[in-house]
C-alpha positions in Angstrom: -24.0 41.1 5.0 -22.3 38.4 2.9 -21.8 34.9 4.3 -18.4 34.0 5.6 -16.3 31.7 3.5 -16.6 28.0 4.4 -14.1 26.6 6.8 -11.1 24.8 5.2 -11.3 21.1 5.3 -8.4 18.9 6.6 -6.3 17.7 3.7 -6.6 14.0 3.0 -3.4 12.0 2.5 -2.2 12.1 -1.1 -2.7 8.7 -2.7 -1.2 8.1 -6.1 -3.4 5.6 -7.8 -2.5 3.4 -10.7 -5.0 1.3 -12.7 -4.8 -2.1 -11.1 -6.6 -5.3 -11.9 -9.6 -6.0 -9.7 -8.6 -7.3 -6.3 -5.1 -5.9 -6.6 -3.9 -2.9 -4.6 -0.4 -1.4 -5.0 0.8 -0.3 -1.6 3.8 1.2 -3.4 1.5 3.9 -4.8 0.8 5.3 -1.3 2.7 8.3 0.1 4.2 8.1 3.6 1.1 9.3 5.5 -1.3 7.2 3.4 0.8 4.1 3.8 0.9 4.6 7.6 -2.9 5.1 7.7 -3.5 2.0 5.5 -1.2 -0.2 7.6 -2.7 0.9 11.0 -6.4 1.3 10.0 -6.9 -1.3 7.3 -4.3 -3.9 8.0 -4.6 -3.5 11.8 -0.8 -3.5 12.3 1.2 -1.3 14.7 2.5 2.0 13.4 6.1 0.7 13.3 5.1 -1.9 10.7 4.4 1.0 8.3 7.9 2.3 8.8 9.4 -1.2 8.1 7.3 -1.6 5.0 8.2 1.9 3.8 11.9 1.2 4.3 11.7 -2.0 2.2 9.7 -0.4 -0.6 11.3 3.1 -0.9 14.8 2.7 0.6 15.7 -0.8 -0.5 13.5 -1.1 -3.6 12.1 -4.5 -2.7 8.9 -5.4 -4.5 8.2 -8.9 -3.1 6.8 -9.3 0.4 8.5 -12.6 0.7 11.9 -10.8 0.8 10.9 -8.4 3.5 12.6 -10.5 6.2 12.0 -8.4 9.3 8.2 -8.6 8.7 6.3 -11.5 10.3 6.0 -14.4 7.8 2.2 -14.7 8.4 1.7 -11.0 7.6 3.8 -11.2 4.4 1.6 -14.1 3.3 -1.6 -12.4 4.3 -0.7 -9.2 2.3 0.0 -11.3 -0.8 -3.3 -13.3 -0.4 -5.2 -10.0 0.0 -4.0 -8.9 -3.4 -1.6 -6.3 -2.2 1.4 -5.6 -4.4 4.4 -3.3 -4.7 4.6 -1.7 -8.1 2.0 -4.1 -9.5 4.3 -7.1 -8.8 2.9 -10.3 -7.3 5.6 -12.7 -6.3 7.9 -11.6 -9.1 5.2 -11.6 -11.8 3.6 -8.4 -13.2 0.0 -8.0 -11.9 -1.3 -7.6 -15.4 -0.2 -11.1 -16.3 -1.7 -12.7 -13.2 -5.1 -11.0 -13.6 -5.8 -12.4 -17.0 -8.2 -15.3 -16.0 -10.9 -14.6 -18.5 
């Protein structure tokens, strides 16, 4: 008899990737589930922080962590220092311009 078909795999969260300079990661490219997973698993923040971040990025259109005033100041600084961006923007400057250090 023929072998049964393989069991379906769980779908991974959809991540929209843009080409970013080395060391830069655009959190604005993540969908809702992927952003939550990233905030909780990688950034070690509580789940509600993902909701706050999502509201700033998608509902309010804010692309500078410094302007996300309901997030802890230290976390906002840490995200920028880690090379995280929203839409490729680092503190109001396009990531492509910042990365040119050849």
